[in-house]
N, C-alpha and C positions, 0 to 999 in steps of 0.2 A: 781595574777598571776608571778610564782616564772622565767618566762622563758627569759634566756639573751637575746636580741632583735638581740645584735654585732655577735653571733656567729654564723659560716657561716657551722657550721657541725652539723651533726644528723638529726633528725627527728622530725619534729612539730606536734603532734597530738592536732586538738580543737576539743572538744564534745559541743553539743548545748543539754540544756536539758529543757523540757515541765515545764511547770510553777509549776505544781504539784509533780514535780520529783526535785525540788530545792535542797532538804534536801542531796541527794547526792552529792553535789558540797560542803558541809561542810565539813573545815578541820578535823574534829574531825571523822565523819564518813568515809573520807577518808583513816585516819591516822588507824584505827579500823580497815578495810577492809584487807590494806597492813598489819598489823603485824598477824594478821589472817592467811591469805592465801598465803603473802609472803614474810612473815619475814625473810627467810633464802636464797632468790636469789643472784644470787652471785654476785650483786654492790648493789652500795648505792641507796638507793629514800629518796629523800629529799621533804617535805611537808611546803611551807612556812620557807624554807631553814631549816626547822629541820630535822636530818637524822630521820627516822622513824622506819626501819630494821636492824636486825642485824647483817646480810650478811655471817656469819660464822655457816654453819651447821655442829654441831660437831662430830655428825657421818661419816661425811666425814673424817674426820680427822683423821690419822693414828694414833692407840691406843696409843702406846708408847709415844706421843707426847701429850696428853689428862692427866692434872691434875686429882686427887681425886675431889677436890674443883671444877673443871670445871664439872666434872660429876654429883656432887651432886647438884651443880646451875642448871645445866640442868634437871636433873629428878624434883627436885621440879616446875621448870616451865610447862614442859609438863602432871604431875602427881596433881600440887596442893595440895603435901602433905608437913608438916611441918619438916617430919623424914627425914635424910638419905636413902640411899637405902639400902637393906641386900643384895642385890646381882646385878651385871652388867655385859651384854653379849654384846660385840663391837665387830661386822665381818664385813666383807665384802665378796660377791661369783660372781662370774665369768659365772659358769655353774650351772644348764640347764640355768640360767636367772640371769641376773647382777641385782643386788640389795645390796643396804648397812641398816645395823639394829644397832641400840643402843637400848636395853632393860633392864627393871630393875624389881628386884624383890623387892615388898615393905617392909619395916621392920613389917607392922602390917598388918592383912588381915580384911577390914572391915565388912567380915562374921565369924568372928572371933568375933568382937567386938559388934554383935548382929544384925546387919543389915541382910537383905534379899540377894539372890543369886544372884549375879552381872554377869555382861556380860563380853567378851572380847574386849575391848576399844585401839584399838593400831591407831596413827597417820600413815595414808599414804601419802607419797608423790609421786609425779613425777616430776623431773628434779628439784629439790628445792620446788616446788609449792604444798602447800599443796590442795590434790582432798577428803580428808576424813579423818574427823577430830576423829572418832569412829568407824573405820572401825571393823566390829567384822567377818570378815573371815581368818583373819590372822593369827588365831591360834585357835586349838579346846576349845572345853567348859572347860574343865577340865584346861587349861593353863589361866582363864580368870583372874587371879591378876594379869598377867604379865602388864606394862605398857611401852610406851619407842614408840619407831618410826624408821618406815621402808620406805626407797625408793627405787622405782625401776628407771632404765633407760630407758626403753623396754614399759613402758604402755604408751598409749597415756593420754595426757593431757584433751582430750574431754572425757573421758571414765566414762561412769555412774555407778552408784552403783548397779544398774540391772546388766548392764553389767559384772561390777566386780566380782557378784556372780558366774560367769559361765566363769571365764577366765580362762585357763589352765594357763598361767604363773602366776596367784595369788595360783593357785593350789599346784604350784610345789614350789612357796616362803611357804607358810604354811608348807607343808611337811618338807622342810629344817629349818625353824625355831624351827619348835615344836623336830625334832631330835638333832639340838645344843643345845636346852634348856634342853631336857632330858639328855645329852650325860654332861652337864655341873652338872647338880646335881648328876651325878655318879660319875663323876671326885672328886666333894666336898666331897661323901661318904668316899670316897677313902685316901683323901687326909689331911678330918677333920672334924672326926665323930662325935665331938661335936658340929660344924655350921650345918652339915647336920641334925643330931636331932633335931636342933633349928627350920629348914627348914619345916624339918616335922610335927613337933609339931604345926608349923602355917598353913601350906597347904594341911597337909597331907591327910585331910579327901578330899580335891578338887582333888590331884594327884590320888586318889585310883581310880576316873573315869576313869582314861585315860586306864583301861584293856577294855574298848571299841573301843581303837583306833588299826586297828588289823595293820595299818602301821607299829607300834612301841613296838607291842606286846613282841618282844624278851627282850628289855629294862623294862617292866613293873618289872617283879619280882624282878630284883634286887635293884627296888626303894623304895619297900616295907619292915616296921618297924612295927614291934609287941610287947607291952609290954609282959614281961617276968618277973615271979615270983622269 
């Protein structure tokens, strides 16, 4: 017990466990749960006098204050990749819903390397608390190679995965994320043709699937690239 009995402020919460549930009082179990679900809450969490969370939610920081090294380190943390990302997109939105996003385009695609077709896999936070570590509804299928974090201030903390699928706010976030990513690709094509060619060589097969996305169909033809003689 690490509570300071001489402290006259704050709240003391005492939890009693059944004999068969004693494992939940194990410090290692407690630390693992904190690091998984509350690693980025805005205050330090200590277990046995050891700080176990990071407190700094990088996606909430102003982009101009974040260094490339911080972005790369964070990408490797959330993606379990050993390479630095090819591209990143870091922004916040206030309307029609309030959210922050930090998204990365990996240098290599597992599908290109011979693995089977993957799925959309983004981490979804609400008020810095992780509520879905593998959200598959934040992006369409053709952007399944994107990795990163999205945080909403408007979603309830106790929302279930089943409710998320029908949530109108999540659908608005998905639409805006998709558009911002595609616009980033098109801007890259205009500014750096060689880098866009590299992106297309890696992810063109998946991006071609975006012809089914009617919300973004005006952007689709501009993305296409074909080999010429």
